[in-house]
C-alpha positions in Angstrom: -168.4 65.5 -167.5 -166.4 68.2 -169.3 -163.2 69.6 -168.0 -164.8 72.9 -166.9 -167.6 71.1 -165.1 -165.1 69.0 -163.2 -163.1 72.1 -162.2 -166.2 73.8 -161.0 -167.1 70.7 -158.9 -163.6 70.7 -157.4 -163.7 74.4 -156.7 -167.1 74.2 -155.0 -165.7 71.3 -152.9 -162.6 73.3 -151.8 -164.6 76.4 -150.9 -167.3 74.5 -149.0 -165.0 72.1 -147.1 -161.7 73.8 -147.0 -160.4 76.5 -144.6 -161.0 79.4 -146.9 -164.6 80.5 -146.2 -167.1 80.3 -143.4 -170.4 78.5 -144.1 -172.2 81.8 -144.5 -169.6 83.1 -146.9 -169.8 80.0 -149.0 -173.6 80.3 -149.2 -173.1 83.8 -150.6 -170.5 82.6 -153.1 -172.7 79.8 -154.5 -174.5 82.1 -156.9 -171.2 83.4 -158.2 -170.2 79.8 -159.0 -173.6 79.0 -160.5 -173.7 82.0 -162.8 -170.1 81.6 -163.8 -170.7 78.0 -164.7 -173.9 78.8 -166.7 -172.0 81.5 -168.7 -169.1 79.2 -169.5 -166.5 81.3 -167.7 -163.1 79.9 -166.6 -162.6 79.3 -162.9 -159.8 81.9 -162.9 -162.3 84.6 -163.8 -164.7 83.5 -161.0 -161.9 83.4 -158.5 -160.8 86.9 -159.4 -164.4 88.1 -159.0 -164.6 86.5 -155.5 -161.4 88.3 -154.6 -162.8 91.6 -155.9 -165.9 91.0 -153.7 -163.7 90.4 -150.7 -164.3 86.7 -150.2 -160.8 85.5 -151.2 -157.3 87.0 -150.9 -154.9 87.0 -153.8 -152.8 84.3 -152.1 -155.9 82.2 -151.5 -156.8 82.5 -155.2 -153.4 81.2 -156.2 -153.6 78.3 -153.8 -157.1 77.3 -154.8 -156.2 77.4 -158.5 -153.1 75.4 -158.0 -155.2 72.7 -156.3 -158.0 72.7 -158.8 -155.7 72.9 -161.9 -152.2 71.4 -161.3 -149.2 73.0 -163.0 -148.7 72.0 -166.6 -152.5 71.7 -167.5 -153.5 73.8 -170.5 -155.5 76.8 -169.4 -156.0 78.4 -172.7 -159.6 77.3 -173.3 -161.7 79.9 -175.1 -163.6 82.1 -172.7 -167.1 83.4 -172.9 -168.0 86.6 -174.7 -169.3 89.6 -172.7 -172.8 89.8 -171.5 -175.3 91.6 -173.7 -177.1 94.7 -172.4 -180.4 92.9 -172.2 -178.9 90.1 -170.1 -177.4 92.7 -167.8 -180.6 94.6 -167.5 -182.6 91.4 -166.5 -180.0 90.5 -163.9 -179.9 94.1 -162.4 -183.7 94.1 -162.1 -183.5 90.8 -160.2 -180.9 92.2 -157.9 -183.0 95.3 -157.2 -185.6 93.1 -155.6 -183.2 91.8 -152.9 -180.1 93.9 -152.9 -178.7 92.5 -149.6 -178.8 88.9 -150.7 -176.1 87.1 -152.7 -176.0 88.9 -156.0 -177.0 87.2 -159.2 -176.0 89.9 -161.8 -173.4 89.4 -164.5 -170.0 88.1 -163.5 -166.8 89.3 -165.2 -166.4 89.0 -168.9 -163.5 87.0 -170.3 -160.0 87.9 -168.9 -158.6 87.9 -172.4 -160.9 90.8 -173.3 -159.7 93.1 -170.5 -156.8 94.1 -172.7 -159.2 95.1 -175.4 -161.1 97.6 -173.2 -160.4 100.7 -175.4 -162.7 99.2 -178.1 -165.4 98.5 -175.5 -167.5 101.7 -175.7 -170.9 102.6 -174.3 -172.2 103.2 -177.8 -172.0 99.4 -178.5 -174.5 98.6 -175.7 -172.0 96.1 -174.2 -171.2 95.5 -170.6 -167.7 96.6 -169.9 -165.1 94.1 -168.4 -164.0 94.9 -164.9 -160.4 95.5 -163.6 -158.6 92.6 -161.9 -158.2 93.1 -158.2 -155.0 94.5 -156.9 -153.5 92.8 -153.8 -153.7 94.7 -150.5 -155.8 97.5 -152.0 -159.5 98.3 -151.3 -161.4 97.2 -154.4 -163.1 100.6 -154.6 -159.7 102.2 -155.3 -159.1 99.6 -158.0 -162.5 100.6 -159.6 -161.6 104.3 -159.4 -158.2 103.7 -161.0 -159.9 101.7 -163.7 -162.4 104.5 -164.4 -159.6 106.9 -164.8 -157.6 104.6 -167.1 -160.4 104.1 -169.6 -161.4 107.8 -169.7 -164.7 107.6 -167.7 -165.9 110.8 -166.1 -167.7 109.2 -163.2 -168.1 106.0 -161.2 -171.4 105.1 -159.6 -172.1 102.7 -156.8 -175.6 101.6 -155.9 -176.6 98.7 -153.7 -178.3 96.0 -155.9 -176.5 97.0 -159.1 -173.0 96.4 -160.6 -170.6 99.4 -160.4 -171.3 101.6 -163.3 -169.2 104.1 -165.3 -170.2 107.2 -167.2 -168.2 106.8 -170.4 -168.6 109.5 -173.1 -171.7 110.8 -171.4 -173.5 107.4 -171.2 -173.9 105.0 -168.3 -172.2 101.6 -168.9 -172.2 98.9 -166.2 -169.1 96.9 -165.4 -169.5 93.1 -165.8 -169.3 92.5 -162.1 -171.7 91.1 -159.6 -174.1 93.5 -158.0 -172.9 95.4 -155.0 -174.7 94.5 -151.8 -175.7 97.1 -149.2 -173.0 95.7 -146.8 -170.3 95.9 -149.5 -171.1 99.5 -150.6 -171.0 100.7 -146.9 -167.7 98.8 -146.4 -166.1 100.1 -149.6 -167.0 103.8 -148.8 -165.9 103.3 -145.1 -162.5 102.2 -146.3 -161.6 105.5 -147.9 -163.3 107.9 -145.4 -161.6 109.2 -142.2 -163.7 108.4 -139.1 -164.8 112.1 -138.8 -166.3 112.1 -142.3 -167.9 108.7 -141.7 -169.6 110.0 -138.6 -170.9 113.0 -140.6 -172.2 110.6 -143.3 -174.0 108.5 -140.6 -175.4 111.6 -139.0 -176.4 113.7 -142.1 -177.2 110.8 -144.4 -175.2 112.4 -147.2 -171.6 113.7 -147.6 -169.6 115.7 -150.1 -165.9 114.9 -150.1 -162.8 114.5 -152.2 -160.2 111.7 -152.0 -156.7 111.4 -153.3 -155.6 107.7 -153.0 -152.4 108.3 -155.0 -150.3 111.3 -156.1 -152.0 112.8 -159.1 -155.2 110.9 -158.6 -158.1 112.9 -157.2 -161.8 112.3 -157.1 -164.8 114.5 -156.1 -167.5 112.4 -154.5 -170.9 112.4 -152.9 -172.0 109.5 -150.7 -175.7 109.2 -149.6 -178.3 106.8 -148.4 -181.2 105.6 -150.5 -183.8 102.9 -150.1 -181.3 100.1 -150.8 -178.4 101.4 -148.6 -175.3 103.4 -149.2 -174.8 104.8 -152.7 -172.0 107.0 -154.0 -170.9 108.9 -157.1 -167.3 109.7 -157.9 -166.1 112.3 -160.4 -162.7 111.7 -161.9 -160.5 114.8 -161.7 -157.6 115.3 -164.1 -154.2 114.7 -162.7 -153.0 118.2 -163.6 -154.7 121.6 -164.1 -155.7 121.7 -167.8 -155.0 124.7 -170.1 -157.6 126.4 -172.3 -156.1 124.8 -175.3 -156.3 121.4 -173.7 -160.0 121.8 -173.3 -160.6 123.3 -176.8 -162.1 126.4 -175.4 -162.5 129.5 -177.6 -159.5 131.8 -177.6 -161.6 134.7 -176.5 -161.8 133.2 -173.0 -158.2 134.0 -172.4 -159.4 137.6 -172.1 -161.3 136.6 -168.9 -158.0 136.2 -167.1 -156.9 139.7 -168.0 -159.7 141.5 -166.1 -158.6 143.2 -162.8 -162.0 143.4 -161.2 -165.6 142.3 -161.9 -167.7 139.2 -162.0 -167.2 136.3 -164.4 -169.8 133.5 -164.5 -169.3 130.0 -165.8 -172.7 128.3 -166.1 -174.3 125.1 -167.3 -176.0 121.9 -166.1 -174.3 119.4 -163.8 -171.5 117.5 -165.6 -170.9 120.2 -168.3 -167.3 120.9 -167.3 -167.8 124.2 -165.3 -165.2 123.3 -162.7 -162.7 122.2 -165.3 -163.1 125.5 -167.2 -162.7 127.5 -164.0 -159.5 125.5 -163.2 -158.0 126.3 -166.6 -158.8 130.0 -166.1 -157.3 130.1 -162.6 -154.3 128.1 -163.8 -153.6 130.7 -166.5 -153.8 133.5 -163.9 -151.6 131.5 -161.5 -148.9 131.2 -164.1 -149.0 134.8 -165.3 -149.9 137.2 -162.5 -148.2 137.9 -159.1 -151.5 138.1 -157.2 -153.4 136.5 -154.4 -156.0 133.9 -155.3 -158.5 132.5 -152.8 -160.8 129.6 -153.8 -163.9 128.5 -151.9 -165.0 125.0 -153.0 -167.2 122.1 -151.8 -165.1 120.0 -152.1 -161.7 121.2 -153.4 -161.3 119.6 -156.9 -158.2 120.7 -158.8 -155.1 121.4 -156.7 -153.4 124.6 -157.6 -149.8 124.8 -156.3 -148.7 128.4 -156.0 -146.7 129.5 -159.1 -146.4 133.3 -159.7 -149.6 133.8 -157.7 -150.2 133.0 -154.1 -153.0 130.4 -153.9 -155.1 129.6 -150.9 -157.8 126.9 -151.4 -160.6 126.5 -148.8 -163.2 123.8 -148.6 -166.7 124.2 -147.1 -166.8 121.9 -144.0 -163.1 121.3 -143.0 -162.0 125.0 -143.6 -165.1 127.1 -143.4 -168.8 126.8 -142.4 -170.3 128.1 -145.7 -169.6 129.8 -149.0 -171.1 133.1 -147.6 -168.9 132.9 -144.4 -165.8 132.3 -146.4 -166.6 135.1 -148.9 -167.2 137.5 -146.0 -163.8 136.6 -144.5 -162.1 136.7 -147.9 -162.7 140.4 -148.2 -160.4 140.9 -145.1 -157.7 138.5 -146.5 -156.3 140.9 -149.2 -157.3 138.8 -152.2 -157.0 139.9 -155.9 -159.0 137.0 -157.3 -161.8 135.0 -155.6 -163.3 131.8 -157.0 -166.7 130.7 -155.6 -167.3 127.0 -156.5 -171.1 127.4 -156.3 -173.3 130.5 -156.0 -176.2 128.6 -154.3 -178.2 131.2 -152.4 -179.0 134.8 -151.9 -176.3 135.5 -149.4 -173.6 134.0 -151.5 -174.7 135.7 -154.7 -175.0 139.1 -152.8 -171.5 138.7 -151.3 -170.0 137.8 -154.7 -171.5 140.9 -156.4 -170.3 143.1 -153.5 -166.8 141.6 -153.8 -166.8 142.3 -157.5 -167.9 145.9 -156.9 -165.2 146.5 -154.3 -162.3 145.9 -156.7 -161.9 142.1 -156.8 -162.1 139.7 -159.8 -164.7 137.1 -158.8 -165.2 133.8 -160.7 -168.4 131.8 -159.9 -170.6 129.1 -161.3 -174.4 128.7 -161.6 -176.5 125.7 -162.8 -178.2 127.7 -165.5 -178.3 127.5 -169.3 -177.6 130.6 -171.4 -176.6 134.2 -170.6 -180.2 135.5 -170.3 -181.3 132.8 -167.9 -178.2 133.3 -165.8 -178.8 137.0 -165.3 -182.5 136.4 -164.6 -181.6 133.8 -162.1 -179.3 136.2 -160.2 -182.0 138.9 -160.1 -184.8 136.5 -159.2 -183.2 135.4 -155.9 -183.5 138.9 -154.5 -186.8 140.4 -153.2 -188.7 142.4 -155.8 -188.1 145.7 -154.0 -184.3 145.1 -154.2 -184.1 144.0 -157.8 -183.7 147.5 -159.5 -180.7 148.2 -157.3 -179.3 144.7 -158.0 -179.8 145.2 -161.7 -177.6 148.3 -161.6 -175.0 146.5 -159.6 -174.9 143.5 -162.0 -174.8 145.8 -165.0 -171.8 147.6 -163.5 -169.8 144.6 -162.2 -170.5 141.7 -164.7 -167.7 141.1 -167.2 -168.7 137.9 -169.0 -171.1 134.9 -168.9 -169.9 131.6 -170.4 -172.5 128.9 -170.7 -171.4 125.3 -171.5 -172.9 122.0 -172.7 -171.1 118.7 -173.3 -172.6 116.5 -176.0 -171.8 112.8 -176.9 -169.8 112.6 -180.1 -171.6 110.9 -183.0 -168.9 108.2 -183.2 -169.5 107.2 -179.5 -166.1 108.2 -178.4 -165.7 111.3 -176.2 -167.8 114.4 -175.9 -167.7 117.8 -177.6 -168.1 121.2 -176.0 -170.7 123.8 -177.0 -170.6 127.3 -175.6 -172.6 130.5 -175.4 -170.5 133.6 -174.6 -171.6 137.0 -173.5 -168.8 139.6 -173.3 -170.2 142.7 -171.5 -170.2 146.0 -173.3 -172.1 149.3 -172.7 -175.1 148.0 -174.8 -175.4 144.8 -172.7 -175.1 146.8 -169.5 -177.9 149.1 -170.5 -180.2 146.1 -171.4 -179.6 144.6 -167.9 -180.0 147.9 -166.1 -183.3 148.6 -167.9 -184.7 145.1 -167.4 -184.6 144.1 -171.0 -182.5 140.9 -170.7 -184.7 139.2 -173.3 -182.9 141.2 -175.9 -179.5 139.9 -174.9 -179.8 137.1 -177.5 -179.9 139.6 -180.3 -177.0 141.5 -178.9 -174.9 138.3 -178.7 -175.8 137.4 -182.3 -174.5 140.8 -183.5 -171.4 140.7 -181.3 -169.5 137.9 -183.0 -166.5 140.2 -183.7 -166.1 140.6 -180.0 -166.0 136.9 -179.4 -169.7 136.4 -178.5 -171.7 133.5 -179.7 -175.1 131.9 -179.2 -175.4 128.3 -178.0 -177.4 127.5 -181.1 -174.6 128.6 -183.4 -172.1 126.5 -181.4 -174.4 123.5 -181.7 -174.9 124.0 -185.4 -171.1 124.1 -186.0 -170.7 120.8 -184.2 -173.4 119.2 -186.3 -172.1 120.6 -189.6 -168.6 119.4 -188.7 -170.0 115.9 -188.1 -168.9 115.8 -184.5 -172.3 115.6 -183.0 -175.6 114.2 -184.4 -178.5 116.5 -185.0 -180.6 114.2 -182.8 -178.3 115.2 -179.9 -178.2 118.9 -180.7 -181.8 119.7 -181.5 -183.2 119.0 -178.0 -180.7 121.4 -176.5 -181.3 124.2 -179.0 -183.4 127.3 -178.4 -184.3 127.6 -182.1 -184.7 124.0 -183.5 -185.6 125.4 -187.0 -181.9 126.1 -187.6 -181.4 122.4 -187.9 -184.3 121.6 -190.2 -182.2 121.5 -193.4 -179.8 119.1 -191.7 -182.6 116.9 -190.5 -184.1 116.7 -194.0 -180.8 115.8 -195.5 
């Protein structure tokens, strides 16, 4: 019998007959031990996984290890390599079949590889090592801190699967055992106040934000699916970024100089709209002595008042809806209003009215391109009202910025592509006369004013070698622009 086999035998004996686990807990742990033994992992790694899953405390781990491996015994044996993506996929599929049973997905990769995490990218197809558990801290907060430290944009929890990060735009599982339905509910419950937990149980879904430590903030949505509780956490930067930090075109600084009107930041989910809005509001906050009101669901970036006076409101705790908050904002003497999402007719109508009555309004829409954005605004109104709304939009709209984030060709990070429409009399006439389909031509001829088409931005990224043509072409309006690059 090898040294590792003997240690696993002793560890199983201690956990089964010792005072550390109940019989039911031990039965749940047996699969952890079996998979760890099969993969050739050291017992320290398996014990840390058991701690992360809530079976053992840190003090118990130290005590068990001291009994299995007396002081002075060499513990530097080589550890196993990380799981391959095919192995992880097979294990995850097995866990999907019975998510509430003891998980049988990959356990942690070698402890010595945790320090090499920056080289572990999603592009390699590898499973990423997990963080070690932190004593006296809910393991979900450890996972969130880990997601932030490695530059992930999101953390996903789903019963029957290991915790998964979105790293450089791609989903990469952590080399942890699958989360059970009971664990996912317990983890989410640990960070929610009782009132929010009641709402989650009642409504079966919940938008919220959490700040487990100063400077650490996460936007989240928890919901029920057929396996149990699932949740997605968006990592929010610790400080409000600047336009330069984000690599945004210099022309966007002009958007913070308007005194009234409507500015729209658009793009699909996960394209950085909230971050761009935060940078614009941050610039106004630092440069103008004015009153800013934000309406968000939930509050993402925190804006401490600088030169400006900033009031941030969240749908749910602070107001019943975007439309209600917008209606109230008109009586709160604001200069700038930020609407986190223009979701429905009433909110869009109120935002346009606020822009017409002398306020600078920033808003977001989940649309791609300036033309689609304006058409979307018009289409939410009844046909008989659309001529009047066209005139109102033509008068109040100041700019439309559409964004996309694309994975870099080297697998590290993402690059921003933008389409920018800066309003002028010609653009206003096209909107007023219902000829929005001609806006693309106007943007193409307005480069000296800072306008640009999304296709031109994508082409620049491909020619610079930042993004592959395979990533850019599916997102382009005119794929023929990329034909020479594809042939080369």
